[in-house]
N, C-alpha and C positions, 0 to 999 in steps of 0.2 A: 787624747786629742793633742796633736803636735802643734807647737807654737813656733813660729819663725819670725824673727825681726826682719823686716824688709824696708829698704829705703825706697820711697817712691820718687820717680823721676820728676825733677823740677821742684821738689820740696826740700826745705831745710832739713839737715839730719836730725835736728831737735824736734821736727814735726813728724818724723817717721812714725808709722804705726806698727804695732804688733798685730799680726793676723793669723788665724788658724789655717791649717792646710788640710786638704783632702784630695783624694784621687778623683779623676773624672767619673770612673765607675761608681764610686761611693756617692758622689753628688747626684748622679743620674738616678741611682737607686732611691735616694732621699726625695728627689722630685717625683718619681713614680709613686712612692709611698704617700706623699702629700696629695697627689691626684686621686689615688685609690681611696684615701680617707675622706677627702672632700666630696667625691662623687659616689656616694653610697647608693644612689638610685640605679647605678649601672652595675647590675649583679654579676655580669660576666667579665667586667673590666678588671685586669690585673695590673699591678705596678709595672711589671716588665713590658707591658704593651706600649706604654708611653716611651720607655727607653728604646724600644725597637723602632718606633716612629721617628724619633730624633736621629738615631744612628743610621737608619735607612736613607734619610734625606742627605745626611753628611756624606755617606758612602756614595750615593748617586752623584752628588756634585763633584766629588773627587774623581770618580770614574769618567765623568763627562768632561773633565779638565777645567771646571770652573774654579777650582782651588788647588793649590799645591800641597797644602797640609790640612789635616782635619780641623774643622771649626770647633767641634765639640771639645772643649777643655774646661777645667774648673771655673775660670772666670766667666766664660760664656754661659755655662750652665746656671750660674748664679744670676746672670742677667736675664736668661729665659725665665727662671723662677720668679724674678721680680715682676715680670709681665704676666705670667700665667696666674699667679696668686690673685691678681686684680681682675683678670678676664674670666676665669673659671669660677663660677659661683656655687657649683654643686647642684644646680637645677637642671643640668644636662640629662636628657632622658635617653639619648642614643649615643653609642660609642663614637659614631662618625661625627656627631656634633662636638664631642670633646676633642677628637683628633683634629678637627678643623680649627678649633680654638688654639690648641697647643701648637699646631704648625703655623698658624698666623703669628703667634708670638715668636716662634723660631725664625720665620721670615724677617720680622722686624729686627730681631737680634742680629741676623746676618747683615741686614741692611745697615744697621748702626755700628756693629762691632767688626764686621768682616773686612777682609783685605781688598775685595773687589768693589768696583763702582756700582755694579748691579748683579743680580742673580736671576736665573730663569724662574718663572712663577710655577711652572708645572710640578716640580717635586713637592711643593708646599700645598697644592690644591687637592682636596679630597671630595669636593662637592662640585656640582655643575655650575653654580652661580658665582662668577667672579665678583659680582656686585656685593654679595654677602662678605666675601673675603676682604674687599677694599673697605667696606663699612666697618668691619672689625679692626682693620689697620688704623682707620681714622679715629675710631673710639679709643684705641690704645694710645695713639700719639697725642690726642687731645687730653687724655686723662693722665698720661705718665711721662710726657716729654721732659718735665723738670726732673723727675727721678732718673730718667735715662741719661741726662747730663750729670746729675749729681753723683751717680754711682761711680763714674770715672773721675770725678773731680775731688770727691771726699772719701779718702780711705776708710774713715770711720763708718760711713754709710754702707760701703761695700761690706765691711766686716759685720755690720748689723744684719744685713740681708743674708750673708753667708752663714752666720751663726743660726739664724732662723731656719734656713734650709736644712742645716745639719740636724737641728732639733726635730725636724719632720721625720728623719730617719730613725731617730732614737725614741720617738713617742708616737708610733703608729697606733691605729685603733686596736690592733691585737694586743698591744701592751698597755693601752689606755682606753678601756672600754667605755668610759664616760664621755669620751670625745672632747675632753678639755685639752686641746692641743695648743702648744705655744706657737706652732708654725702657722704661717699664713695669717697671723693676727694683725699685722700692720695695715 
């Protein structure tokens, strides 16, 4: 695990935090493994499916001209994970249900962390009911708005979420059959 000292903008150099580094692909893999381990009722779901969903939306928005650079980067994957771990409870019985939850979290991540004022809804929708989508958005905002602010304001909190996500990749169900995973615990 690589460690890099980073000075965060607006902070005193004495308050700078040390934080771990990882590639976007590595963190996406960890997120996929987290979802695979949590959603055991979905027999056909694979960790790579979630990575594909996220990358497909990012690619679509790039091709449509909604963004100049890819949104999916390590910091934004950590943000998505922070939302997903609270919304996805493992009780999902259909892959489309999981995909809808993950893409709702991605939409809120774009809305909060993205460079644009707004984004089209269509790439994030996988169900017919927009009402269900907006209900999930409101649930997440009501439940996690303080953490959404905190992750950008407190480098230590970001590091905590980042480290938890990385642990998901190292402690998947295949290497931890008892399911005592440190990831998603918070």
